Structures are given as structure tokens and as C-alpha cells.
C-alpha positions in Angstrom: -2.4 34.2 15.1 0.1 33.3 12.3 -0.5 35.2 9.1 1.0 32.5 6.9 -0.5 29.5 8.6 -3.8 30.6 9.9 -3.2 28.8 13.2 -1.7 29.6 16.5 1.9 28.5 16.3 2.1 27.0 19.8 -0.6 25.4 21.8 -0.1 24.5 25.5 -0.5 20.9 26.3 -0.6 18.9 29.5 3.2 18.4 29.3 2.9 14.9 30.7 4.7 13.2 27.8 7.0 16.0 26.7 10.1 15.1 28.8 12.1 15.9 25.6 15.5 14.2 25.7 18.5 16.4 25.1 20.3 15.8 21.8 23.6 14.8 23.3 24.7 12.7 20.3 27.1 14.1 17.8 25.9 12.0 14.8 22.5 11.5 13.1 22.7 7.9 14.1 23.2 8.6 17.8 20.2 11.0 17.7 18.0 8.4 16.1 19.0 5.8 18.6 18.3 8.2 21.4 14.8 9.0 20.1 13.9 5.4 19.5 15.1 4.3 22.9 13.2 7.2 24.6 9.9 6.3 22.8 10.2 2.6 23.7 11.2 3.2 27.3 8.3 5.6 27.9 5.7 3.6 25.9 5.0 6.5 23.6 4.2 4.5 20.4 1.5 2.2 19.1 1.9 -0.9 16.9 4.3 -1.7 15.1 6.8 -2.1 17.9 9.7 -1.8 18.5 10.1 1.6 16.8 13.8 1.1 16.1 14.6 1.6 12.4 11.1 2.9 11.7 9.2 6.2 11.5 7.7 5.8 14.9 3.9 5.3 15.0 3.6 7.7 18.0 0.6 7.8 20.3 -1.9 10.6 19.4 -0.7 10.7 15.8 -4.2 11.3 14.7 -4.4 14.5 17.0 -1.2 15.8 15.4 -2.7 15.1 11.9 -5.9 17.0 12.6 -3.9 20.2 13.0 -3.0 20.2 9.3 -6.5 21.2 8.2 -6.1 24.7 9.7 -2.9 25.4 7.8 -3.3 27.7 4.8 -0.9 25.7 2.7 -3.1 22.7 3.2 -6.3 24.6 2.5 -4.9 26.0 -0.7 -3.3 22.7 -1.9 -4.9 20.5 -4.6 -2.2 17.8 -4.9 -0.6 16.6 -1.7 2.2 13.9 -1.4 2.3 11.9 1.9 4.6 9.1 2.9 3.0 5.7 3.4 4.0 5.2 7.0 1.4 4.3 9.7 1.7 7.6 11.8 0.7 9.6 8.7 -2.4 7.5 8.0 -4.8 10.1 9.4 -3.2 12.8 7.3 -3.9 10.7 4.2 -7.5 10.3 5.2 -8.0 14.1 5.8 -6.6 14.8 2.4 -9.1 12.6 0.7 -11.9 13.8 2.9 -11.1 17.3 1.8 -11.4 16.3 -1.8 -7.8 16.8 -2.6 -5.6 14.4 -4.7 -3.4 12.2 -2.6 -0.1 11.0 -3.9 1.9 8.4 -2.1 5.5 7.3 -3.0 6.1 3.7 -3.9 7.9 1.7 -1.1 11.7 2.1 -1.4 11.1 3.6 -4.9 11.5 0.2 -6.5 8.4 0.4 -8.8 8.3 4.0 -9.9 8.2 7.2 -7.9 4.7 7.7 -6.6 1.0 6.6 -7.1 -2.2 8.6 -7.2 -4.8 7.2 -4.7 -8.2 6.9 -6.3 -11.0 6.2 -3.8 -14.1 4.4 -5.1 -16.9 6.6 -6.4 -19.2 7.9 -3.6 -16.8 6.6 -0.9 -17.9 7.3 2.6 -15.7 8.1 5.6 -15.0 4.5 6.4 -14.1 3.8 2.8 -11.7 6.7 2.8 -10.1 5.5 6.0 -9.6 2.1 4.4 -8.0 3.8 1.4 -5.6 5.6 3.7 -4.2 2.3 5.1 -1.3 0.4 3.5 -3.7 -2.1 2.0 -5.9 0.6 0.7 -3.0 2.3 -0.9 -2.0 -0.9 -2.7 -5.6 -1.6 -3.8 -6.6 1.9 -5.0 -3.4 3.3 -6.5 -2.6 4.3 -10.1 1.1 4.8 -11.0 2.2 8.4 -11.9 4.9 8.5 -14.7 7.7 10.9 -15.4 5.7 12.5 -18.2 2.5 13.1 -16.3 3.5 16.7 -15.4 2.0 16.6 -11.9 2.5 19.7 -9.8 2.6 18.9 -6.0 1.4 21.8 -3.8 2.3 20.3 -0.4 4.5 17.5 0.9 3.9 15.7 4.3 6.6 13.5 5.6 7.4 11.4 8.7 10.5 12.0 10.8 12.5 10.3 13.5 13.7 13.7 14.9 13.2 17.3 13.9 14.3 20.7 15.3 12.4 23.9 15.7 14.8 25.4 13.1 13.4 22.9 10.5 16.3 20.4 10.5 15.1 16.8 10.0 16.4 13.4 10.5 14.7 10.4 9.0 15.2 6.7 9.7 18.5 6.6 7.8 17.7 4.9 4.5 17.7 8.2 2.5 14.5 7.5 0.5 12.7 10.6 1.8 15.5 12.9 0.7 15.9 11.0 -2.6 12.1 11.3 -3.3 12.3 15.1 -2.9 15.4 15.3 -5.1 13.7 13.2 -7.8 10.5 15.3 -7.6 12.5 18.5 -8.1 14.3 17.0 -11.0 11.1 16.0 -12.8 9.5 19.4 -12.0 6.8 18.1 -9.7 8.0 20.4 -6.8 10.1 23.5 -6.4 12.5 24.5 -3.6 9.7 26.7 -2.4 7.1 23.8 -2.0 6.0 23.6 1.7 7.0 20.5 3.7 5.1 19.5 6.8 6.0 16.7 9.3 3.9 15.1 12.1 5.8 13.8 15.1 5.5 13.2 18.9 6.5 16.1 21.1 9.6 14.2 22.3 10.8 14.0 18.7 11.3 17.8 18.6 14.8 18.4 19.7 17.9 20.5 19.0 19.8 19.2 16.0 23.3 20.6 15.4 23.4 22.4 12.0 26.7 20.8 11.1 24.8 17.4 10.9 22.6 18.8 8.1 23.9 17.8 4.6 23.3 19.3 1.2 20.9 16.5 0.2 18.8 16.7 3.5 15.3 18.1 3.2 14.1 20.7 5.8 10.6 21.2 7.0 8.4 24.4 7.2 5.8 23.1 9.7 6.0 20.7 12.6 2.7 19.3 14.0 2.7 17.4 17.3 -0.2 16.4 19.5 0.2 19.6 21.5 1.9 22.1 19.2 2.0 23.7 15.8 5.4 25.0 15.0 6.3 27.2 12.0 10.1 26.8 11.6 10.8 29.7 9.3 13.8 27.6 8.1 16.4 29.7 6.3 18.3 26.8 4.9 17.4 26.1 1.3 15.9 22.8 0.3 17.8 20.5 -2.2 17.4 21.7 -5.7 17.6 18.4 -7.5 19.5 15.1 -7.5 23.1 15.5 -6.4 24.6 12.8 -8.7 28.0 12.9 -7.0 26.3 11.3 -3.9 24.6 8.6 -6.0 26.4 5.2 -6.4 25.9 2.3 -8.8 24.0 0.3 -6.1 21.4 3.1 -5.9 20.9 3.1 -9.6 20.4 -0.7 -9.5 17.8 -0.5 -6.7 15.8 2.5 -8.1 14.9 2.0 -11.8 13.3 5.4 -12.1 16.6 7.0 -11.0 18.2 5.6 -14.1 15.5 7.1 -16.3 16.0 10.5 -14.6 19.8 10.2 -15.1 19.3 9.6 -18.9 17.0 12.6 -19.0 19.5 14.9 -17.3 22.3 13.6 -19.4 20.3 14.4 -22.6 19.8 17.9 -21.2 23.6 18.3 -21.0 23.9 18.1 -17.2 26.8 16.5 -15.3 25.5 13.1 -14.1 28.7 11.5 -12.9 28.1 9.2 -10.0 30.2 7.9 -7.2 32.2 4.8 -7.8 32.8 2.2 -5.1 34.9 3.7 -2.3 35.0 7.1 -3.9 34.0 10.3 -2.0 31.8 13.1 -3.4 34.9 15.3 -3.7 36.6 12.6 -5.7 33.7 12.6 -8.2 33.8 16.4 -8.5 37.6 16.4 -9.1 37.2 13.6 -11.7 34.4 15.7 -13.4 36.7 18.7 -13.7 39.6 16.6 -15.1 37.4 15.0 -17.7 35.7 18.3 -18.7 32.2 17.1 -17.9 32.4 13.7 -19.7 29.9 11.1 -18.3 31.5 8.9 -15.7 31.9 5.2 -16.3 29.8 3.3 -13.7 31.6 0.8 -11.6 29.3 -1.7 -10.0 30.9 -3.0 -6.9 34.2 -4.0 -8.5 32.5 -6.0 -11.4 34.2 -5.8 -14.8 32.1 -4.0 -17.4 30.9 -6.4 -20.2 31.4 -5.3 -23.8 28.3 -3.8 -25.3 26.0 -6.2 -27.0 27.2 -9.2 -25.0 25.3 -10.8 -22.2 26.8 -10.5 -18.7 29.0 -13.4 -17.8 27.8 -15.1 -14.6 30.1 -15.1 -11.6 31.5 -18.3 -10.1 29.1 -17.8 -7.1 26.1 -17.5 -9.3 27.0 -20.6 -11.3 27.4 -22.6 -8.0 24.0 -21.3 -6.8 22.4 -22.4 -10.0 23.9 -25.9 -9.7 22.7 -26.2 -6.1 19.2 -25.2 -7.1 19.2 -27.8 -9.9 20.0 -30.6 -7.4 17.1 -29.8 -5.1 14.2 -32.3 -4.9 11.8 -29.7 -6.2 13.7 -29.6 -9.5 14.3 -33.3 -9.7 10.6 -34.0 -9.8 8.7 -31.2 -11.6 5.4 -33.0 -11.0 5.8 -32.5 -7.2 6.8 -28.8 -7.4 3.4 -27.4 -6.4 3.4 -29.5 -3.2 7.1 -29.3 -2.4 7.0 -25.6 -2.3 4.6 -25.8 0.7 7.1 -27.8 2.8 8.5 -25.7 5.6 12.3 -25.8 6.3 13.3 -29.1 7.8 14.4 -27.6 11.1 11.0 -26.1 11.8 7.8 -27.5 13.3 5.3 -27.6 10.4 2.4 -27.3 12.9 3.7 -23.8 13.8 4.3 -22.7 10.2 1.9 -21.3 7.6 2.3 -21.2 3.9 0.9 -18.0 2.2 0.5 -18.1 -1.5 -0.9 -16.1 -4.5 1.5 -13.2 -3.7 1.8 -10.7 -6.6 5.1 -11.1 -8.5 5.9 -7.4 -8.0 5.5 -7.6 -4.2 8.6 -7.0 -2.1 9.3 -8.6 1.2 9.3 -5.2 3.0 5.8 -4.5 1.6 4.6 -8.0 2.6 5.8 -7.4 6.2 4.0 -4.0 6.2 0.8 -5.8 5.2 1.3 -8.3 8.1 1.9 -5.4 10.6 -1.2 -3.7 9.4 -3.2 -6.8 10.0 -1.5 -7.3 13.4 0.1 -10.6 12.4 3.5 -11.1 14.1 5.4 -14.2 13.0 8.7 -15.1 14.5 10.2 -15.3 11.1 9.2 -14.7 7.4 10.8 -17.0 4.9 10.5 -15.1 1.7 9.9 -16.9 -1.7 8.3 -14.0 -3.4 9.8 -14.7 -6.8 7.8 -17.9 -6.7 4.7 -16.3 -5.3 4.7 -17.5 -1.7 6.2 -17.2 1.8 6.4 -19.2 5.0 5.4 -17.6 8.4 6.8 -19.2 11.5 5.1 -18.7 14.9 5.9 -19.5 18.5 2.6 -20.9 19.8 -0.2 -22.9 18.2 -2.7 -20.2 19.3 -0.7 -17.6 17.3 -1.1 -19.8 14.2 -4.8 -20.1 14.6 -5.2 -16.3 15.1 -3.0 -15.6 12.1 -5.0 -18.0 9.9 -8.2 -16.0 10.5 -6.5 -12.7 9.7 -4.7 -14.0 6.6 -8.0 -15.3 5.2 -9.2 -11.7 5.0 -5.9 -10.3 3.7 -5.9 -8.7 0.3 -2.8 -7.6 -1.6 -3.3 -5.6 -4.9 -7.0 -6.3 -4.7 -6.7 -10.1 -4.5 -7.0 -12.4 -1.4 -4.0 -14.4 -0.6 -4.1 -18.2 0.0 -3.1 -19.6 3.4 -2.5 -23.2 4.3 -0.9 -25.0 7.2 2.6 -26.1 6.1 3.1 -29.8 5.9 6.0 -31.9 7.1 8.2 -33.6 4.5 7.3 -37.0 5.8 3.5 -36.2 5.5 3.7 -34.8 1.9 1.2 -36.1 -0.5 0.4 -35.0 -4.0 -2.7 -32.9 -4.6 -5.5 -34.4 -6.4 -5.8 -33.8 -10.2 -8.6 -31.2 -9.7 -6.1 -29.1 -7.7 -8.2 -28.8 -4.5 -6.2 -28.6 -1.3 -6.1 -31.5 1.1 -8.1 -31.7 4.3 -5.6 -29.7 6.4 -5.7 -26.7 4.0 -7.4 -23.7 5.7 -8.3 -21.7 2.6 
């Protein structure tokens, strides 16, 4: 029995699915590819498939999640942060069922850092399970700001690969590591905060230590459908944002990162970032030469505009604006509401759906996650989110009919979306003055 975890560190399983592939790759990417290929080849994952470029939704993920309730760090925790991916859905449910506060990061960190999930008063088990889904997270979340002074007691993350020494490899986008660094910077976690990951047995492999970088998080506990592994990892976790590894594109994509940088600069810390094509060592050398003066950001070769003047649009942007101005939608403002429901000319309108009433803050990645959660699988998504709608293209008419039924029940941010069958350009007619859809509208 483990003194620190309160649970046997290894449980013997059937071994049917273990067949752990050897970590023969020499890069993180080759290991990711190896794991994804193995899971697909052996049918070890549930929807969404394929698992490539995802945190795999491995089979028996719920069984792995159940093991967390016996860990002392879980029992003692009040505030728990969990990633929003499908394989950790049961972990999120168990946290709420235990009466703990569930915190979930915002997708790709585009709209803040994380949200507090607030289930309805008197929620039963089924309601809590709904809250644990992607749709439930969107519907029942409250943003947590930098000044809220939240202290997180336990972190649960997904992984693509993990070693018994506690080394972890994510899906390669870096958001998990960045979330941790930002949480340390804002004081929500410390380098001693426990990190747990849930994975399939085949995702536990040897990872060469030389692949682990200074910004990579490590894990303290690994939960699989058949094992509980305490890693006793000796490698320290990142102690904050390593600004020399941040570039201007990251600052542009993650607004809260800019706020944290301002906060750190005000505290007198070195917040020089990496310019385009510059290495981390180059940044450090530049910092020494300038005696700690803040670096001047270089955004992908663009010239900096003088302060107080609006940014001059590039030739490409001016051309794009001219092209938009010449489109039929802009030539006839009265027909804009109908024209936006026209599918691309090269597609069969009978196999295309128009989905409207999408929140302005919704990102295409979030929208696709909603579709996956509802088991809606279009061939292509044509995203017009800045205008509040999208087109979904399907292969068969039966797929369209099934998608219509599911989309009629789809809620995003607490509101139902609108779904209509897209119309061919030759069939376009103006809506009536009362704004009701025509006969071929399905909702």
C-alpha cells in the first residue's frame, strides 16, 4: 500500500491490450506518431477517430478515471483543474460528484485562462455527467480572472505518451505546458502541485530524458485501466513562463499571455521574447547585452508602426477587402441574409447544411468539438464564424438527415443553433418580410 497515495501502485490486468510499443523514435514527434498509429491499428480508441493530432479517447478511459478517487491528493483537494478533452470526461464528473470545484482551461487559451464549472443547484448524477461534457462546460462555465486568487490543489491532464519516470508528451501544440507556466506565474499553482494523467496502458512507454525540455511538465501519477503508477519524478516542474521561448505569434494568439507579460514587466522581471528566426540562446544573449531592457517585439517581419498611429494595411489585406466589396452579398445588402445561406458553387446544396446563430466568440476548433460530441461527422466545415454561421458538407443524403436531427438539439453557450438545408444559387428567393424561413428550412 502506498503511503502517499493510499492505493496499490500497480494492479495486475488481463494484459490483452498492453502490447506496449517500444519507444524507438528519437524525437517527440516520432513517439507521438508511433502511439497514434498503434492505437488506430489495434482499435484501442473510441470516438473521435482517427486519434492522430488528438489526446486519444482511449477505451476504458472511465475505468482509468475511477482510480483517482482513491488517491490522497484527490481526496484532500478542493480545487481541481482538468483539461476539456473527451478521455478525461469521467474525471470531471467524479470531481463534481465529490463536491469539489472543477476548473477547465479555455480551448487554446484564446478567451482567458480557465473557467469554473458551476452545476445547477440540486444537480443529480445525470446532470453532473452532462456538465462534464464539452457542451456542459460551455453552458455552465464562469470565467476566472487573473485577480481571482484561485489556488489549485490538483491538476489532471491528458497525454499522448508518458513514462514511468513521469516524463510526458502531449499532442504537440504546447498549450498544456503553457497553461501550467501561466498558472505558476499567476500564483494559482506551485512547482509542488500534484499532476495526474489518465492514459491507456499502451501509452506508458520509455521516453528518453534528453527529449524533456525546460518548459515540459512532468506527472506525479499515471492512471491506466489496469494500473496506478506513482512516478516519484525527480525532475522539477517549470517554475513559470520562460519568456525566451515565447514569440510574437503566441502573444497574438493568447491575450491573457500579454496581460501576464505586462504584470511581470511591472514587477521588474526580464520578459524579452523570441523574435522571428531567433533561438532561445539568442534571446538570452541579447538580454545580457541590453542589461535587461525589454525586447522590441518583431511580429513576423512587419514594421512597427509609430505609437498613436493606426496600423497601415498590407497590400494583401487591401486586395482582400476589394475582393469582398465586389461580391454579390455586398452589392445587394437587402439579399445578404439569404445569400449567406448559399453553399459554395462547386458543392451539391442537397448535401450541405447551413448552421446559424453561432456565438461570435466561438472558434472553429470549439465548433468542431461540439460536432464530435454530437457524433456529427461532415466531410468539410466551411467556417464563417465571424458572421455567425457555417456550412457542413456531407457525403450521403442519409448523413444529412441524421445530422439535421442532431443539430436541432445542439446548444452552444446555452442557446440552440439554427439549421437549414442550404439552397442552390439558382433557387435563391428572398425571405418574407416576417423573417420566417421558407418551406425547405428544417428549424
